[in-house]
N, C-alpha and C positions, 0 to 999 in steps of 0.2 A: 531494303537493302538489297543493291543491283549488284546482279553477280558480275564476276571478273569475265568480260570478252575472252571468247576462245582466240589463243593465237592460228591461224591458218599460216600452215608451212609450205614452201615450192618442193623441201625437199621428203614430203610426205605425200606430194602429188596430191594438194589441198587440202588435209585432211587435218585436225584441230594435234597441238601440240600435246605429247603425255603432261599431266600438269607437274611432274617432278623434274622434267627437262630444265626448264629454264633457271633454277635454283641451282641444280646439279652443274649447267655450264657457267651459270655466274659466281660458281666456288671456283672456277680457274683463276678467277684474279685473287685467291685468298693463298694459292699454291708457295709453294717453299720457295725464294728465288732460285734456290739451285734446279730446282724443278720448271721452274719457269723457262728460265734459260736453254732448255734441253726439250723444251718442250714438243717441238716438233720432230726430235728424234723421239721420243717416247710413242706420242701418238701414233707418229708414221711406222713404228714398230709392231704397232697392234692392228693394223687395217686389215691385214690379209683376213681369207677365209678363215676362221679358228674355232672348232669346240669352246665353249664358255670356259671351261676349267682352264685349257691352254691359255687362252686370254688372261686369266686372273693369274696362272702363274709368270707369264711373262711381265707381266703389269710389278707384279711383287720383285723380280728380277732387279727389272730397270729401277724401282724406286730405290730397292735399298742399294744398289751401286752408285745413285747419287746420296745416300743419308737421307733419303725421304720417309714419310712413313706412309706405307701402302695405302692402309685403311683411308686416310684423310685424301688421299690423291686418286684413289681407286674409280671413286665415282664420279668424278669429272673429267677423268681420261673415258672412262666404258661410256659415256653421255657424247662425247665428243666423238668416240668412234663409231657408235648407233646412228647421229646425224650423218656423219658423212658417209658412211655405208649405204644409208637410205637416199641420201643426196645423188651419189654414184647411179644406184640402180635406177633412178627417175630421170637422169641425166640431167640433174639442176647443173647451172654455171655458177662461176664462183661469184658472181654480181648477186644472183638468186641466193645464193647461202650464205651471203654478208649478210642481205635483207631479214634473211630467218635469224642469225646469230643475232642483228640488232632486236630483232621483235623478243628475241626471247630473253638476251642478257642486257640490253639497253644500247642506246644509240651510241654513247660514251664508255665506250669498255675497250680497255687493249684485246680482249677476246676474241674479236675478228683478226687481228693482226697476228694471233697466235694461231688461229687454226685455220684458217682461208688459205694460206699457202700451203701448207700441208696436203690440205682439199686439190689444189693444182696440179702438184708435183704427183698424188700416188692416184689422181684419177685415170690415167688411160690403162695403170697396170688393175685397178679396182676393174674398171669397164671389158679389159681380157678376161679377169676371172670369172666375168658374169656370163660373158660368152662360153666359156668353155664349159662353165658348169651347164647352160642351157643346152649344149650341144651333148654333152653326157648323158642327160637325163633321157635320150632318144638315142643312145649307140654308142658305140665305139669309136674314140677321137685318136684319130694320128698324132703321136709325139714327135717321134724321131724315126730316122732309117740308117740301116747300116749295107755295106755291102763289099763284097771285093769276086773278082773273077778268079775262076777255075778252070783248068782243062782236065777232063775226062781221059784217062789214058786206057783203059780197058775196063771189061766189067766181062761179069759170064756171060754175057750176050754177044762179046764181041771184043778183038783185039785189035790193038794200035790204033784208036778212033782219034785221039789227038784233037779232040772238040770243044772250044771255048764254052764256059755257061758263067753265066752271074748269076752270085748269089745274092740275095735282097732280103733283110730282115727288117719286119716292120713290129713299128715297136706303140702299144697302142694304150688308151688308159680306159676302161669299163667304169658303170657307178659305182664298181665296190674297189679294184684293184688294177694295177698295170699288167700287161701281157705281151707278147709279143709272137711271133710266126716268122717262119723264112719260105722264102719260097725259089726255084731254080729259075732261071730266064734264060732262052735261047737269043742269038743276036736278033731275029726277026721280031721277038715278044720285046724287046728292048727297043727294038725301031718304035713298036707300035705304043710303048709305054712314053717313050719321047714325045709322040704326033698327039698322045693325049694330053699330055701335059702342056704343050704347046697352046690345044685348043682350050682347055680350060684357064687357060691364063688369060688369053684372048677375048673371052665370055665376059 
């Protein structure tokens, strides 16, 4: 008896598909009509990077909202989620994803019509998430900033100073949690910061 040939996927950088992936994706055709009609919303809502238990909880909530049995729907949704996140990680085009889905679920299948548009819409945000994760893996990442202008009126060092100073608070994300710190800038430092930003944007 000849063995079933392995299905090599663009989404896995040319590696073979897990044996359970094809059946799970083909099961999308058997989903309840209520879920099929909202499949793009349900799948799209699960694509962000989340712990496994949070993915499961989100799928359960969405299925119950549509009066669909989560136990029957979850394997198909999670398989599509797994494939799409791998496709995004490997920078797979929608056409290449379509080829993968046809190889896994059959050429004459509505699975492509349900899954590929979700991928096209979600791809930029998943790729950005991947970039941010790569940045956080090697240090703090600036995520936002706030500023205000104050005037120093006096201190124990001197009276009637009337000196303007900018307060700049930088918000960042490290591997574990967000943080922030505030620096005070004199006008000459603000000018240097402006020049640096101009130089960075031109590089």
